Each structure stands twice: as structure tokens, then as C-alpha cells.
N, C-alpha and C positions, 0 to 999 in steps of 0.2 A: 400449661396452655396459655398463650398470650391473650390478654384481654383485647376486645375490639375497641373499647373506649375507656373513659375514666372509670376506675374500679369502683364498685358500689361500696357504700359505707357499711353494709351488712351483707352477709353471705346470701346469695339468692336461694330461694326455696327450690327444692327438686321438682316441685309442681309448677314452677314458673315456665309458661310457654315461650317466654322471650329470652330465656337463658341461652348462652352460646352452645353450639354443638360440641359434644364430647366425642371425638372420633373413637369408634369401637370396631374391632376387626370383624365381629360377627354380625354387626348391625345390617349391612347390605343383604345378607341372607334372609333375615326376618322381614325386611322391607319388600324384597322380591316375592317371598312366599305370601305375605299379606296382600300385596297388589294382585297376585294371581287369584287368591281366594275371593277377594271382593269383586274382581272382574268376573269370576264364575258366577257369583251371586247376582251381579248386575245383569248378565245375559239371561240367567234363568228367570229372574223376576220379570224382565222385559218380555220374555217368551210367554210366561204365565199371564201377564197383564194383557197381551195382545191375543191370547187364546191360541198360541202357536205351539203349545207344549201339552198335547192331549195324552200324556202318559199317566200311569197309575201312581198310587201313593209311594210304592217302593222306588219307582223310577225317579220320583221327585226328591226323595230323601237322600239318594246316593250323591248327587251333586251338592246338596245342602251340607251333608256331612263332610265331604271332601273340602268344601270351602271353609267350613268351621275349623277343620284341622289346620289348614294353611293360615287362616286369619288369626287363629288363636295360638299358633306355635310360639310366636314371640312373647305372648303373655305368659304362657306356661314356663318358658325359660326364665323370664323376669321374676317369676314367683319362686323359683328354685333357690335354695340357700347356697348359691355359688359365689365365690369371691369376686369374680369379674363378670357377673351376670349383667347383660345390657338392660337398659330401661325399655319400656314399652310406650312409645310415643311420649317420651319424657317423663314417664311415671314408673316408679319402682314400687310395686304393690306391697312388698314386705316392709318398706320403710315409710311410705307415705299413705295417709288415709284418704286424701282427696286426689282423684286423677286429674290430669291436665285436660284442657278442652279437646285436644286431639284424641286422647284416650277415651273421653266420654263419647265422642262421635263414633269412634270405632266400636265401643260397647253397645251404643244405641242400635247399631246396625244388626246386632244379634237378636233384637226383639222381633222385627218383621220376619227374620229367618225362622224363628221359633213358631211364629204365627202361620207362616207358609207350611211348615212341617206338620202343624196340627190340622190345617184345613185341607191339605192335599188329599183329594179323593177322585177316583174314577177318571173322568175326562177333564177335570180341573176347570169346569165352566162356571162354577159357583162364583157369584159376584164378589164375595168376601175374599176368595182365593185370589182373584185377579187384582183386587185392591191391595191385598197384602203383597203381591208380587210387584206392583208398581212402587209401593213403599220400600220394598227391599232394594229395588234398582236405584231409587232416589237416594236412600241412605248410603248405599255403597258408593255411588258417584260423589256425593258430598264429602264422605270421609276420604276418598282418594284425592279429591281436589284440595281439600283443606290441608291434609298432611303434606302434599307436594308443595303448596305455597308456604306452609310452616317451615319445612326444611330449608327452602330458599330464603325466607325472611330472616332466619337466624344466622346467615352468612354475612361477612363484611360486605360493604357496598360494592366493591370491585368484583367480588365473587358472585354477588347477586346478579350483576350484569352478565357475567360469564355463564350463570346457570339459569338464564331467562326461560329456556325451553324445558326445564326439568318438570314443572307441574304437568304440562301437556304430555311430555314423554311418559310420565307415570300413568296417566289416563290411557294413553294409546297402548302401552305395554299391558295394562290390566285387561283391556279389550282383546288384545292378541292372545295372551296367555290364557285368560279365562275362556276365550272362545275355543282354544285348543282342548282345554279340559272338558268343556261341555260336549264338544265333538266326540272325544274319547268316551264319555259317559253314554252318549247315544249309541255308539258302536258296540259297547260292551252289553248294553241292555237289549240290543237287537241282533239279528243275524249279521255276521261280519261280511256283508256284501255291499257294494256301492249302491246307494239309493239316489235316484234322480233328485229327491227333495233336498239332499245335502250338497248338491253341486253349487248352488248359489252361496251356501255357507262357506264352502272351501274357497271360492273366489274372494269372498269378503275377507277371510283370514289372510289370503295372499296379499290383498291390498293393504291390510293393517301391517303386515310384515314390512312391506315397502315403505309405508309411512313412518313406522318406527325406526327403520334404518336411516331415513332422511333426518329425523329428529336427533338421533344419536350422533349423526355426522355434524349437525349444528352444535350440539353440546361440546363435542371434542374440538371443533374449530374455535368456538368461543373460549374454551379453556386454553387453547394454544395461544390465542391472541392476548389473553390476560396473563400468560405465563411470565413475560418479561417484567411485569410490574410486581410479581410475587417473588418466588425463590429462584427464578430463572426460567427460560423457555422450556416448553415440553418437547422432548426429543422424539419426533415421530419415528425415527429409525429404530430407537430402542423399544418403543411401544408397539411397533407394527406386528411382531409375532404374536404377542399376547392378544391384541385386538383382533387379529385374524382368527385365532382359535375361538375367541368369544363369539365372533360373527358366524363362524362355522356352525357352532352349536345352536345359536339363537335363530339364525335365518336359513342357512343352507340346508341343514339336515331336516328341519321341520317343513320347509317348502318342498323339498324333494319328497318327503313323506306325504304331503298333501297332494302332490301330483300323482304319486303312486296309488293313492286311494281311488283313482278312477278305474283301476284294474281289478278284475274279479279276485276275491280272496286276499287282497293285500291291504284292505282298509284298516282292519283291526291292528295288524302288525305295524302299519305306518303310524297310526295314532299312538300306540304304545311307545314308539321311538320318538315321536315328535314332542310329546309333552315333557318328559324328563330332559331332553336335549335343550329345549327352550329355557327351562328353569336353570340348568347348569350354565348355559351361555350367558344369560342375563346376569346371573350372580357373579360370574367372572368379570363381565364388563363393568358392572356397578362397583365391584370391589376395587378394580383398577382405577376407575374414574374418581371415586370418592377418596381413594388414597392420595391422588394428585390434587384433587380439589381442596382437601382439608390439610394438606401437608404443612401449610404455614400456621396451623392452629396447634401444632405439636412442637414442643421444645426440640 
């Protein structure tokens, strides 16, 4: 890996938040899953804080557990004794005793999640439950924002300019994917019929999909503009098929599913198709984007 600046006199610690990025083939998958998990927690916590989630204890635990699985998947893989196991926010639990700042923020978010799980009762109107929900939303958003800026700050200066929209892109994707997951949880826990109460939610998800598409377009345009200063220009003609497939899974299929949810009996099937499609499409897009963004960091 080529150093960005003058080589340090001593090897950097694996816990150093400022150490250069090590391109890893599986890293985009864990980042996409983590963003979806924290996005789900953020929406659930906000709904609890505003008193808009009057479900029972079991109905609250389901999205909490799904978010924990997605947010903790990367940590679990990092703990496994695998030769090429990726780090978790710059932290390798099997090798390092002290987690990085990003890993600490990600771990702290699990505390209000556990509190919400313990306090969830009946109509969830208890003031402590609402306060814990607000803390869950705040911690989730802070972790998402910090990790997005951390990823960008560890790039060379030219690539930092090309990746200027990445932190906002991560937040919007977390809202979009997490919203789809919460929508699916609500459909599973209730009868699979279109509810008028969910129509504004469906419209919000469609708006987030449009905004995320615009941000991704800015990311790719900035990367294309910076290409000539790196290893050569990004060839749009060669990338177009892969980007089309990623967009098909990330936007087209989920948005069609959201529109089909207005019809009787189609909501649950639509939600079950939209959620995995969004995850798959975003993983494909991020894998392609990061492979080009970090191509100069590999011999």
C-alpha cells in the first residue's frame, strides 16, 4: 500500500483512527449492514421518543434485534479467527485491547438499545422509554456521521474532495434502508393490508430514495472528475452495466414495491422484496465505488 505522506518512524497502532485505509473486499458489506442497522434503530428511537410507536414489548424487540444483528455482524466477523478477517471500525478485537473512537461510538449505541429493550411495555408511553428512544436515535446518528467523516478523512486530499458527499450519503442511506426495515417490521406484526397510517411513511421513503440517488450521482461525478489525477479516468461505458444493476436493486425494485403496497394484499410481499433488494443493490454499488476510489492505495 502506498503511503500518503512521509512514512512514520514507527509502525502505526491498529487502534489509530488516523491510519490509512486498508482496502478489504468484504468491508463494504459490513458497512452497508451496519448503516442499515443503525438507521433502523434511529427511526425506532425517534418513533418511541415522539410517542408514535404504541406497540407492545414484542413488537419493539423485533426491530431492536434485527438492528443488533446487522450492526454487530461486522464485529462478529472481526472476532472470528479468520486469516483475512476485516477490522471493525479500525479495531481488531482479537489483537487489540483498546477499540478506536469509531468502534467505541458504535458500541455505546448498544447501551440505549438495551435500555429500550428493557423498558418497552404496553403503549410505550413511559417517560423513561421515550427518553431512551431519543438517546438511541442520537447515538445512532452520531455513530453514522462520525464513521462517514472518519472514512473520508483517512483518504488522500484529492480523494477527500472527490468523496465530499460520502458522510451525507451514509446518513441518507441509513434513513432509507432503516425505514424500509421498520416498514417491513410493522407489516409483519400487523395484518398485511395497506394502512392509511403508513401512506405518509411510504411517501417519505420514496423521497429518501430520490435524494440518495442524487447523492450517489454526485459521488460518481466527483470520482470521475478526479480520475485523471489518479490512475486514469473512470470509464463510464465500462461501469454503466454494473451501476445499472446496482441501481435496479437499490431504487427501482424497492420503489415499485412501495407503490404496490397501496394495493390490497400486496404490502407484505412488497416489503419482503424491497428490503433485501435494497441491501444487495447498495452493497454492489459501494463495492464498485470503493474499488475505484481506493484503487491507488493498492500496489
